[in-house]
VEXPALO-138755 format. One record per residue (C-alpha): y negated, z, x negated; residue number from 1. Coordinates in pm, 1 decimal. Last residue first. Layout:
+----------+----------+----------+------+
:        v :        w :        u : resi :
+----------+----------+----------+------+
:        Y :        Z :        X :  NUM :
...
+----------+----------+----------+------+
***
This chain:
+----------+----------+----------+------+
:        v :        w :        u : resi :
+----------+----------+----------+------+
:   2714.8 :  11429.8 :   2944.4 :  432 :
:   2360.0 :  11302.1 :   2991.7 :  431 :
:   2240.1 :  11115.6 :   3299.6 :  430 :
:   1902.3 :  10943.5 :   3309.7 :  429 :
:   1600.6 :  10957.5 :   3538.1 :  428 :
:   1266.0 :  10778.2 :   3513.1 :  427 :
:   1226.7 :  10685.0 :   3879.2 :  426 :
:   1118.6 :  10331.5 :   3967.7 :  425 :
:   1291.1 :  10295.4 :   4305.0 :  424 :
:   1589.4 :  10119.7 :   4142.4 :  423 :
:   1610.5 :  10417.1 :   3904.9 :  422 :
:   1649.9 :  10641.1 :   4209.1 :  421 :
:   1951.3 :  10439.5 :   4325.3 :  420 :
:   2109.3 :  10461.6 :   3979.9 :  419 :
:   2055.4 :  10839.1 :   3958.7 :  418 :
:   2191.8 :  10900.9 :   4310.8 :  417 :
:   2516.6 :  10712.5 :   4251.5 :  416 :
:   2646.3 :  10835.3 :   4592.3 :  415 :
:   2496.6 :  11164.3 :   4704.3 :  414 :
:   2719.9 :  11435.5 :   4856.1 :  413 :
:   2955.6 :  11568.8 :   4590.9 :  412 :
:   2752.1 :  11394.7 :   4319.6 :  411 :
:   2490.0 :  11666.9 :   4367.3 :  410 :
:   2744.8 :  11930.4 :   4262.0 :  409 :
:   2838.9 :  11716.0 :   3963.6 :  408 :
:   2470.1 :  11750.7 :   3869.3 :  407 :
:   2536.6 :  12079.3 :   3692.3 :  406 :
:   2221.1 :  12081.6 :   3481.0 :  405 :
:   1877.2 :  11949.7 :   3580.1 :  404 :
:   1645.9 :  11893.9 :   3284.2 :  403 :
:   1273.6 :  11836.0 :   3337.1 :  402 :
:   1025.7 :  11614.0 :   3151.0 :  401 :
:    651.6 :  11654.6 :   3210.6 :  400 :
:    431.6 :  11699.2 :   3517.9 :  399 :
:    631.3 :  11757.0 :   3834.2 :  398 :
:    693.8 :  11532.3 :   4136.3 :  397 :
:   1015.9 :  11377.1 :   3999.3 :  396 :
:   1132.4 :  11723.9 :   3897.1 :  395 :
:   1060.0 :  11862.9 :   4245.1 :  394 :
:   1261.7 :  11588.8 :   4416.7 :  393 :
:   1552.1 :  11628.8 :   4173.2 :  392 :
:   1557.6 :  12008.7 :   4205.3 :  391 :
:   1542.2 :  11970.4 :   4585.1 :  390 :
:   1851.8 :  11750.2 :   4564.6 :  389 :
:   2028.7 :  12032.4 :   4382.7 :  388 :
:   1909.3 :  12270.7 :   4653.8 :  387 :
:   2106.6 :  12053.7 :   4895.8 :  386 :
:   2429.4 :  12043.1 :   4693.3 :  385 :
:   2437.7 :  12399.7 :   4565.3 :  384 :
:   2285.3 :  12606.6 :   4284.3 :  383 :
:   2200.4 :  12323.1 :   4042.3 :  382 :
:   2074.8 :  12454.2 :   3708.4 :  381 :
:   1712.8 :  12394.6 :   3610.7 :  380 :
:   1514.8 :  12345.5 :   3289.4 :  379 :
:   1151.4 :  12311.7 :   3386.0 :  378 :
:    868.1 :  12059.7 :   3422.3 :  377 :
:    536.4 :  12145.3 :   3584.3 :  376 :
:    432.5 :  12157.9 :   3948.9 :  375 :
:     64.4 :  12160.2 :   4046.1 :  374 :
:     -7.7 :  12377.9 :   4347.8 :  373 :
:   -137.9 :  12273.1 :   4689.0 :  372 :
:    -41.2 :  12490.7 :   4841.9 :  371 :
:     98.5 :  12825.5 :   4951.5 :  370 :
:    461.8 :  12840.3 :   5065.4 :  369 :
:    591.2 :  13125.7 :   5284.2 :  368 :
:    962.7 :  13175.7 :   5345.3 :  367 :
:   1152.2 :  13356.8 :   5623.1 :  366 :
:   1526.1 :  13422.0 :   5583.5 :  365 :
:   1570.2 :  13714.8 :   5346.9 :  364 :
:   1843.5 :  13894.1 :   5542.6 :  363 :
:   1792.9 :  14264.7 :   5610.5 :  362 :
:   1949.6 :  14250.1 :   5957.6 :  361 :
:   1639.9 :  14331.8 :   6164.1 :  360 :
:   1599.1 :  13971.4 :   6279.0 :  359 :
:   1884.7 :  13746.7 :   6170.3 :  358 :
:   1959.6 :  13626.1 :   6526.5 :  357 :
:   1603.0 :  13496.6 :   6563.6 :  356 :
:   1263.1 :  13632.3 :   6668.7 :  355 :
:    980.7 :  13379.5 :   6706.4 :  354 :
:    653.8 :  13541.9 :   6826.5 :  353 :
:    668.6 :  13835.4 :   6584.8 :  352 :
:    756.9 :  13612.1 :   6289.9 :  351 :
:   1100.3 :  13712.4 :   6160.8 :  350 :
:   1130.1 :  13985.3 :   5899.2 :  349 :
:   1325.4 :  13962.3 :   5573.5 :  348 :
:   1055.5 :  13791.2 :   5367.6 :  347 :
:   1055.3 :  13518.3 :   5102.7 :  346 :
:    754.0 :  13421.6 :   4891.3 :  345 :
:    630.0 :  13102.5 :   4736.1 :  344 :
:    354.0 :  12985.1 :   4502.4 :  343 :
:    500.8 :  12692.0 :   4309.5 :  342 :
:    461.2 :  12671.5 :   3931.1 :  341 :
:    787.8 :  12511.7 :   3816.8 :  340 :
:    964.1 :  12847.1 :   3777.8 :  339 :
:    851.1 :  12922.3 :   4134.3 :  338 :
:   1025.3 :  12604.1 :   4250.5 :  337 :
:   1350.2 :  12697.5 :   4078.4 :  336 :
:   1339.6 :  13057.5 :   4200.4 :  335 :
:   1288.3 :  12926.9 :   4553.5 :  334 :
:   1624.9 :  12751.8 :   4536.7 :  333 :
:   1798.5 :  13075.6 :   4634.9 :  332 :
:   1639.9 :  13041.5 :   4980.0 :  331 :
:   1952.9 :  12978.0 :   5188.3 :  330 :
:   2106.7 :  13319.1 :   5239.1 :  329 :
:   2128.6 :  13399.8 :   5612.1 :  328 :
:   2235.6 :  13056.4 :   5723.2 :  327 :
:   2134.3 :  12897.7 :   6057.3 :  326 :
:   1800.5 :  13062.8 :   6148.6 :  325 :
:   1579.0 :  12974.6 :   5849.7 :  324 :
:   1205.4 :  13012.3 :   5921.3 :  323 :
:   1008.8 :  12794.3 :   5680.1 :  322 :
:    634.7 :  12857.4 :   5648.8 :  321 :
:    337.9 :  12657.7 :   5520.6 :  320 :
:     10.7 :  12812.5 :   5405.3 :  319 :
:   -279.8 :  12581.3 :   5328.6 :  318 :
:   -314.7 :  12231.8 :   5183.1 :  317 :
:     22.9 :  12066.4 :   5128.9 :  316 :
:    146.2 :  11996.1 :   4774.2 :  315 :
:    399.9 :  12282.9 :   4760.5 :  314 :
:    510.0 :  12152.5 :   5100.7 :  313 :
:    677.1 :  11854.1 :   4933.4 :  312 :
:    913.8 :  12079.6 :   4738.1 :  311 :
:    995.4 :  12271.5 :   5056.7 :  310 :
:   1079.7 :  11940.2 :   5226.4 :  309 :
:   1366.0 :  11886.4 :   4981.3 :  308 :
:   1512.9 :  12226.0 :   5080.5 :  307 :
:   1433.5 :  12231.2 :   5454.5 :  306 :
:   1641.6 :  11930.5 :   5552.8 :  305 :
:   1987.1 :  12088.1 :   5521.6 :  304 :
:   1893.4 :  12349.1 :   5787.3 :  303 :
:   1839.5 :  12073.0 :   6043.1 :  302 :
:   1523.4 :  12090.0 :   6254.2 :  301 :
:   1640.5 :  12110.6 :   6615.7 :  300 :
:   1850.8 :  11852.1 :   6799.4 :  299 :
:   2078.6 :  11985.1 :   6660.0 :  298 :
:   2113.5 :  12350.2 :   6561.1 :  297 :
:   1799.8 :  12520.4 :   6436.4 :  296 :
:   1560.2 :  12544.6 :   6144.2 :  295 :
:   1207.8 :  12667.4 :   6210.7 :  294 :
:    931.0 :  12484.4 :   6024.3 :  293 :
:    557.7 :  12558.4 :   6010.2 :  292 :
:    316.0 :  12305.6 :   5863.3 :  291 :
:     55.5 :  12283.5 :   5585.1 :  290 :
:   -137.9 :  11957.3 :   5566.1 :  289 :
:    -91.3 :  11673.2 :   5316.2 :  288 :
:   -413.0 :  11516.9 :   5186.4 :  287 :
:   -549.7 :  11197.5 :   5343.6 :  286 :
:   -446.2 :  10832.4 :   5344.4 :  285 :
:    -72.5 :  10821.0 :   5406.6 :  284 :
:    206.7 :  10997.0 :   5221.6 :  283 :
:    457.4 :  10716.4 :   5268.3 :  282 :
:    783.0 :  10656.6 :   5458.6 :  281 :
:    922.8 :  10328.7 :   5597.8 :  280 :
:   1209.4 :  10369.3 :   5845.8 :  279 :
:   1511.3 :  10141.6 :   5878.7 :  278 :
:   1627.6 :   9787.2 :   5954.3 :  277 :
:   1418.9 :   9697.7 :   6259.2 :  276 :
:   1127.2 :   9915.7 :   6154.5 :  275 :
:   1009.9 :  10266.8 :   6239.5 :  274 :
:    690.9 :  10340.4 :   6046.8 :  273 :
:    625.2 :  10673.9 :   5879.6 :  272 :
:    307.6 :  10840.0 :   5756.4 :  271 :
:    190.4 :  11176.5 :   5627.1 :  270 :
:    -60.5 :  11402.7 :   5799.9 :  269 :
:    171.7 :  11700.1 :   5774.4 :  268 :
:    208.6 :  11699.4 :   6154.6 :  267 :
:    330.3 :  11338.5 :   6129.8 :  266 :
:    604.8 :  11425.7 :   5883.0 :  265 :
:    704.5 :  11723.0 :   6098.2 :  264 :
:    741.6 :  11495.3 :   6401.9 :  263 :
:    962.5 :  11267.0 :   6192.7 :  262 :
:   1182.7 :  11563.7 :   6100.7 :  261 :
:   1241.8 :  11651.8 :   6466.6 :  260 :
:   1321.5 :  11290.4 :   6561.1 :  259 :
:   1557.5 :  11222.5 :   6270.5 :  258 :
:   1889.5 :  11122.1 :   6431.9 :  257 :
:   1725.0 :  10912.9 :   6706.0 :  256 :
:   1511.9 :  10733.8 :   6445.1 :  255 :
:   1819.3 :  10605.0 :   6260.6 :  254 :
:   1776.9 :  10541.9 :   5886.9 :  253 :
:   1976.4 :  10234.1 :   5785.2 :  252 :
:   1726.8 :  10121.5 :   5524.4 :  251 :
:   1495.2 :  10392.7 :   5394.0 :  250 :
:   1183.7 :  10193.5 :   5306.4 :  249 :
:   1005.1 :  10393.8 :   5036.8 :  248 :
:    631.9 :  10429.9 :   4961.6 :  247 :
:    498.3 :  10654.4 :   4686.5 :  246 :
:    290.2 :  10971.1 :   4675.6 :  245 :
:    559.1 :  11143.3 :   4463.4 :  244 :
:    625.1 :  11414.0 :   4724.1 :  243 :
:    591.5 :  11192.9 :   5031.4 :  242 :
:    818.1 :  10914.6 :   4904.1 :  241 :
:   1066.8 :  11161.0 :   4755.9 :  240 :
:   1063.0 :  11356.0 :   5082.1 :  239 :
:   1162.8 :  11041.0 :   5271.6 :  238 :
:   1441.1 :  10978.0 :   5018.9 :  237 :
:   1583.2 :  11326.0 :   5081.8 :  236 :
:   1536.3 :  11298.0 :   5459.1 :  235 :
:   1738.4 :  10975.9 :   5473.4 :  234 :
:   2007.4 :  11120.6 :   5247.1 :  233 :
:   2045.4 :  11405.6 :   5493.5 :  232 :
:   2068.5 :  11151.2 :   5776.8 :  231 :
:   2372.4 :  10984.8 :   5616.7 :  230 :
:   2440.4 :  10655.9 :   5792.1 :  229 :
:   2715.1 :  10649.0 :   6060.2 :  228 :
:   3070.7 :  10569.7 :   5951.6 :  227 :
:   3204.2 :  10241.1 :   6090.6 :  226 :
:   3537.1 :  10257.1 :   6274.2 :  225 :
:   3855.4 :  10051.3 :   6273.6 :  224 :
:   4125.3 :  10237.2 :   6463.7 :  223 :
:   4491.4 :  10335.3 :   6477.9 :  222 :
:   4649.5 :  10472.0 :   6791.5 :  221 :
:   4662.2 :  10815.5 :   6954.2 :  220 :
:   4958.1 :  10959.9 :   7141.4 :  219 :
:   5043.7 :  11200.0 :   7423.1 :  218 :
:   4690.0 :  11250.2 :   7553.9 :  217 :
:   4490.4 :  11571.0 :   7600.9 :  216 :
:   4196.8 :  11565.9 :   7840.1 :  215 :
:   3891.2 :  11688.2 :   7652.0 :  214 :
:   3571.7 :  11837.4 :   7796.6 :  213 :
:   3267.8 :  11901.4 :   7575.8 :  212 :
:   2987.2 :  12125.9 :   7698.9 :  211 :
:   2651.6 :  12179.7 :   7527.3 :  210 :
:   2453.2 :  12234.1 :   7850.5 :  209 :
:   2507.5 :  11980.0 :   7982.3 :  208 :
:   2810.6 :  11749.5 :   7996.6 :  207 :
:   3007.5 :  11542.8 :   7747.9 :  206 :
:   3346.7 :  11378.9 :   7804.0 :  205 :
:   3645.3 :  11314.8 :   7578.9 :  204 :
:   3962.7 :  11116.8 :   7657.7 :  203 :
:   4128.4 :  11011.0 :   7332.2 :  202 :
:   4267.0 :  10658.3 :   7281.4 :  201 :
:   4186.3 :  10581.1 :   6917.2 :  200 :
:   3851.6 :  10428.8 :   7019.4 :  199 :
:   3773.2 :  10758.7 :   7189.9 :  198 :
:   3861.3 :  10940.9 :   6866.7 :  197 :
:   3611.7 :  10731.3 :   6670.2 :  196 :
:   3341.3 :  10789.0 :   6932.1 :  195 :
:   3407.4 :  11164.4 :   6924.4 :  194 :
:   3382.9 :  11170.4 :   6544.4 :  193 :
:   3051.0 :  10985.1 :   6557.4 :  192 :
:   2920.9 :  11227.2 :   6822.0 :  191 :
:   3021.2 :  11510.5 :   6589.8 :  190 :
:   2825.8 :  11346.2 :   6306.5 :  189 :
:   2525.4 :  11308.2 :   6537.9 :  188 :
:   2523.9 :  11688.0 :   6590.3 :  187 :
:   2635.9 :  11820.3 :   6930.1 :  186 :
:   2762.5 :  12171.3 :   6851.1 :  185 :
:   2953.1 :  12325.9 :   7141.2 :  184 :
:   2825.1 :  12612.0 :   7357.3 :  183 :
:   3124.6 :  12549.0 :   7585.1 :  182 :
:   3442.8 :  12369.4 :   7481.1 :  181 :
:   3663.4 :  12276.6 :   7777.7 :  180 :
:   4022.9 :  12174.7 :   7716.1 :  179 :
:   4246.2 :  11995.3 :   7967.8 :  178 :
:   4622.9 :  11957.9 :   7954.6 :  177 :
:   4880.7 :  11918.1 :   7678.1 :  176 :
:   4720.8 :  11912.6 :   7333.9 :  175 :
:   4679.2 :  11580.6 :   7149.9 :  174 :
:   4297.1 :  11566.6 :   7174.4 :  173 :
:   4268.7 :  11947.6 :   7168.6 :  172 :
:   4326.4 :  12013.6 :   6798.7 :  171 :
:   4073.3 :  11764.8 :   6659.4 :  170 :
:   3819.3 :  11872.7 :   6922.9 :  169 :
:   3864.1 :  12245.8 :   6851.8 :  168 :
:   3829.1 :  12190.2 :   6477.6 :  167 :
:   3517.7 :  11977.2 :   6522.1 :  166 :
:   3352.9 :  12243.2 :   6738.6 :  165 :
:   3450.6 :  12513.9 :   6489.1 :  164 :
:   3303.0 :  12313.4 :   6201.3 :  163 :
:   2973.6 :  12239.9 :   6376.4 :  162 :
:   2925.4 :  12596.3 :   6498.5 :  161 :
:   2738.6 :  12624.5 :   6827.3 :  160 :
:   2747.4 :  13007.4 :   6818.7 :  159 :
:   2957.6 :  13244.4 :   7034.1 :  158 :
:   3185.8 :  12947.9 :   7105.2 :  157 :
:   3328.5 :  12933.6 :   7456.3 :  156 :
:   3678.3 :  12789.9 :   7480.8 :  155 :
:   3868.2 :  12714.3 :   7800.9 :  154 :
:   4216.0 :  12599.4 :   7707.5 :  153 :
:   4445.8 :  12299.7 :   7682.6 :  152 :
:   4790.0 :  12333.1 :   7529.1 :  151 :
:   4947.7 :  12297.0 :   7185.0 :  150 :
:   5323.6 :  12342.1 :   7172.5 :  149 :
:   5557.0 :  12594.0 :   7011.9 :  148 :
:   5292.1 :  12644.8 :   6747.2 :  147 :
:   5254.7 :  12730.5 :   6380.3 :  146 :
:   4970.4 :  12821.5 :   6148.0 :  145 :
:   4929.2 :  12934.5 :   5787.5 :  144 :
:   4580.2 :  12981.3 :   5643.3 :  143 :
:   4488.6 :  13003.9 :   5276.9 :  142 :
:   4530.0 :  13163.3 :   4935.2 :  141 :
:   4580.0 :  13533.6 :   4999.9 :  140 :
:   4733.4 :  13459.0 :   5338.4 :  139 :
:   4570.7 :  13448.6 :   5682.5 :  138 :
:   4820.6 :  13412.7 :   5965.9 :  137 :
:   4772.5 :  13189.2 :   6266.8 :  136 :
:   4966.1 :  13140.2 :   6590.2 :  135 :
:   4843.7 :  12824.4 :   6761.6 :  134 :
:   4834.2 :  12765.5 :   7138.1 :  133 :
:   4489.1 :  12621.6 :   7208.6 :  132 :
:   4331.5 :  12966.6 :   7240.6 :  131 :
:   4469.2 :  13041.5 :   6893.7 :  130 :
:   4293.9 :  12732.0 :   6759.1 :  129 :
:   3960.1 :  12842.0 :   6906.9 :  128 :
:   3996.9 :  13195.1 :   6766.4 :  127 :
:   4078.1 :  13051.1 :   6424.4 :  126 :
:   3769.3 :  12832.8 :   6408.5 :  125 :
:   3531.8 :  13109.9 :   6523.6 :  124 :
:   3702.7 :  13345.6 :   6276.7 :  123 :
:   3610.6 :  13102.4 :   6002.3 :  122 :
:   3287.9 :  13275.0 :   5897.6 :  121 :
:   3067.2 :  13067.2 :   5669.6 :  120 :
:   2908.3 :  13326.5 :   5443.5 :  119 :
:   2603.9 :  13234.4 :   5236.8 :  118 :
:   2481.4 :  12916.4 :   5075.3 :  117 :
:   2739.7 :  12866.5 :   4800.8 :  116 :
:   2836.3 :  12517.5 :   4909.0 :  115 :
:   3206.1 :  12449.7 :   4963.6 :  114 :
:   3501.7 :  12690.2 :   4984.5 :  113 :
:   3785.8 :  12710.2 :   5236.6 :  112 :
:   4121.4 :  12878.2 :   5194.3 :  111 :
:   4403.7 :  12636.2 :   5124.8 :  110 :
:   4592.5 :  12471.0 :   5412.3 :  109 :
:   4916.9 :  12549.1 :   5595.6 :  108 :
:   5060.1 :  12377.1 :   5901.2 :  107 :
:   5348.8 :  12389.6 :   6148.1 :  106 :
:   5426.1 :  12224.9 :   6483.1 :  105 :
:   5483.5 :  11888.6 :   6313.0 :  104 :
:   5250.1 :  11628.4 :   6468.6 :  103 :
:   5015.5 :  11839.8 :   6678.9 :  102 :
:   5022.8 :  12129.4 :   6430.4 :  101 :
:   4926.9 :  11890.3 :   6149.8 :  100 :
:   4636.9 :  11747.9 :   6352.4 :   99 :
:   4513.6 :  12098.9 :   6441.4 :   98 :
:   4539.9 :  12251.5 :   6093.4 :   97 :
:   4363.9 :  11961.2 :   5919.8 :   96 :
:   4018.0 :  12104.1 :   5998.9 :   95 :
:   4091.7 :  12397.8 :   5765.3 :   94 :
:   4100.5 :  12140.9 :   5483.3 :   93 :
:   3721.0 :  12075.4 :   5512.5 :   92 :
:   3572.3 :  12384.7 :   5341.9 :   91 :
:   3645.6 :  12272.0 :   4987.1 :   90 :
:   3797.3 :  12445.5 :   4688.6 :   89 :
:   3907.6 :  12256.4 :   4382.0 :   88 :
:   4225.4 :  12097.7 :   4247.9 :   87 :
:   4408.2 :  12172.7 :   4573.0 :   86 :
:   4664.2 :  12440.7 :   4656.3 :   85 :
:   4884.8 :  12556.3 :   4942.1 :   84 :
:   4939.5 :  12232.3 :   5131.2 :   83 :
:   5200.0 :  12293.9 :   5401.5 :   82 :
:   5254.8 :  12001.2 :   5638.8 :   81 :
:   5430.1 :  11791.9 :   5373.8 :   80 :
:   5586.5 :  11452.1 :   5441.2 :   79 :
:   5392.8 :  11388.5 :   5761.4 :   78 :
:   5511.9 :  11035.8 :   5837.8 :   77 :
:   5324.7 :  10714.1 :   5919.6 :   76 :
:   5005.4 :  10845.1 :   5756.9 :   75 :
:   4789.0 :  10540.1 :   5693.0 :   74 :
:   4433.6 :  10554.0 :   5559.7 :   73 :
:   4235.4 :  10237.6 :   5488.9 :   72 :
:   3897.9 :  10284.4 :   5322.1 :   71 :
:   3608.9 :  10038.9 :   5309.5 :   70 :
:   3299.9 :  10044.1 :   5085.3 :   69 :
:   3431.9 :   9768.4 :   4860.8 :   68 :
:   3775.2 :   9917.2 :   4801.4 :   67 :
:   3964.9 :  10231.2 :   4902.0 :   66 :
:   4338.8 :  10233.6 :   4978.2 :   65 :
:   4507.6 :  10550.8 :   5101.8 :   64 :
:   4870.6 :  10619.1 :   5190.7 :   63 :
:   4892.5 :  10956.5 :   5358.5 :   62 :
:   5179.3 :  11197.0 :   5290.5 :   61 :
:   5037.7 :  11548.1 :   5325.5 :   60 :
:   4963.3 :  11575.3 :   4952.6 :   59 :
:   4794.5 :  11233.9 :   4979.1 :   58 :
:   4577.8 :  11367.7 :   5259.4 :   57 :
:   4461.5 :  11669.7 :   5059.0 :   56 :
:   4390.9 :  11468.3 :   4742.7 :   55 :
:   4195.1 :  11209.8 :   4941.5 :   54 :
:   4005.5 :  11499.7 :   5098.7 :   53 :
:   3916.7 :  11630.2 :   4750.4 :   52 :
:   3795.8 :  11286.6 :   4636.5 :   51 :
:   3582.7 :  11231.9 :   4945.8 :   50 :
:   3375.5 :  11539.9 :   4863.2 :   49 :
:   3281.7 :  11387.8 :   4528.4 :   48 :
:   3110.6 :  11083.0 :   4673.3 :   47 :
:   3184.5 :  10709.9 :   4704.1 :   46 :
:   3074.7 :  10653.2 :   5062.8 :   45 :
:   3277.0 :  10456.3 :   5323.1 :   44 :
:   3056.4 :  10221.0 :   5523.6 :   43 :
:   3380.8 :  10120.1 :   5699.7 :   42 :
:   3676.1 :  10343.2 :   5786.4 :   41 :
:   4010.5 :  10177.8 :   5865.8 :   40 :
:   4287.3 :  10380.1 :   6030.1 :   39 :
:   4652.8 :  10273.3 :   6001.7 :   38 :
:   4904.4 :  10395.7 :   6264.0 :   37 :
:   5094.5 :  10726.0 :   6263.3 :   36 :
:   4805.3 :  10891.1 :   6443.7 :   35 :
:   4631.3 :  11230.8 :   6439.2 :   34 :
:   4618.7 :  11233.3 :   6058.4 :   33 :
:   4333.9 :  10978.3 :   6074.1 :   32 :
:   4117.3 :  11259.6 :   6212.9 :   31 :
:   4118.2 :  11420.2 :   5865.2 :   30 :
:   3950.9 :  11109.9 :   5722.1 :   29 :
:   3704.5 :  11118.6 :   6011.1 :   28 :
:   3616.9 :  11480.0 :   5924.5 :   27 :
:   3559.6 :  11387.2 :   5558.0 :   26 :
:   3343.2 :  11087.1 :   5646.7 :   25 :
:   3110.4 :  11261.5 :   5890.4 :   24 :
:   2919.2 :  11528.7 :   5696.0 :   23 :
:   2899.0 :  11301.1 :   5392.4 :   22 :
:   2736.9 :  11031.5 :   5605.4 :   21 :
:   2794.9 :  10672.6 :   5498.5 :   20 :
:   2543.9 :  10558.4 :   5236.9 :   19 :
:   2178.8 :  10489.8 :   5311.8 :   18 :
:   2013.3 :  10179.7 :   5173.0 :   17 :
:   1713.1 :  10215.2 :   4942.9 :   16 :
:   1396.3 :  10005.4 :   4936.0 :   15 :
:   1096.8 :  10012.6 :   4705.6 :   14 :
:    839.9 :  10246.3 :   4558.1 :   13 :
:    846.3 :  10581.7 :   4378.2 :   12 :
:    524.0 :  10734.6 :   4247.3 :   11 :
:    550.5 :  10864.8 :   3888.5 :   10 :
:    451.1 :  11220.9 :   3801.9 :    9 :
:    795.5 :  11319.2 :   3674.2 :    8 :
:   1029.6 :  11248.6 :   3384.5 :    7 :
:   1388.1 :  11346.6 :   3465.1 :    6 :
:   1682.3 :  11415.5 :   3234.9 :    5 :
:   1984.0 :  11472.5 :   3459.6 :    4 :
:   2262.0 :  11683.7 :   3312.4 :    3 :
:   2640.7 :  11665.0 :   3326.7 :    2 :
:   2849.4 :  11978.4 :   3295.0 :    1 :
+----------+----------+----------+------+
***
């Protein structure tokens, strides 16, 4: 494992440009399987998750060229619609079922993995695919599907799952007839996927509340499409500015994607300024104030934003709370912050005035943070991608020199994070 050696207590200043979104690039790579023509993706990030999708697509028969932030993917023929094993687990391959079924009538992909942040049930995915005409069997190592022909269907998701929405879209665009997806997720990354598919020739419409309608077409063409900037990176760099009492211009940050977070920044008494080329973040004049956060599906406060913000809230005056409503087991990182001196607690009960779907189910999903408290250095091991970024934020805020082991997990979603932090003045180095 590689380790970051981080010396804290130094304000970070400067500019940083966002990479292409991790939560968009992999899905767009899979979407390239829907056509036999070349697809070009610009603002293409160099991250670990891309490597596993490259492996998947090459197993299927794609020809891939990546250079200078641009990727060209061309799959003229599906040479292998049954991929039973990859070098490591990832939750994206299940999204390839629909495109493979559309082009060959048969598909197999390895069982999903990804961040260890609690169960990610795939029954929502499989039910949607079955409604669209797929027969699916779960094996010991993955999912096998076949079809006599994909067809439109009315689908109502019991929860606005991002992955299930994407899977239904990718399957329906080449299905015969009309598909309606109700209670769909509408995250910016999904909008980016829809815009890419529209440019390829798909017919996709949006309507309230949370409804996506797709008219299947016979064929899709190639496309050149620019990947939207990574909003999770934007929040991470914003929290670094607030936590270290620095000032960082996050170039490429899109206000529309960050509205809920920006309101939280203002409630804390911190500062942001929307500029032509990004958003400038700083702590502002006075002390940080405690706030209350409740995660939710977009356009609510994203669950991936609460980890780096938790480090910042250790410096806010008063009692802050984080109510997690998306994943039932997302507070493992608290042990890292407590080891660094934070005063935090996790409870199983919802607040009386804000019940959620985890209420009464014995899930520890409500956290209390008391501040301000001085953080000190510690030796940490990355638990998952987002809590790994929290470890970096906390270490850069803390007094002394910290070690963060297992940074390959952070590399999955953050391109050259140590080099970009060094350009902001951070004392961080990679060992191993």
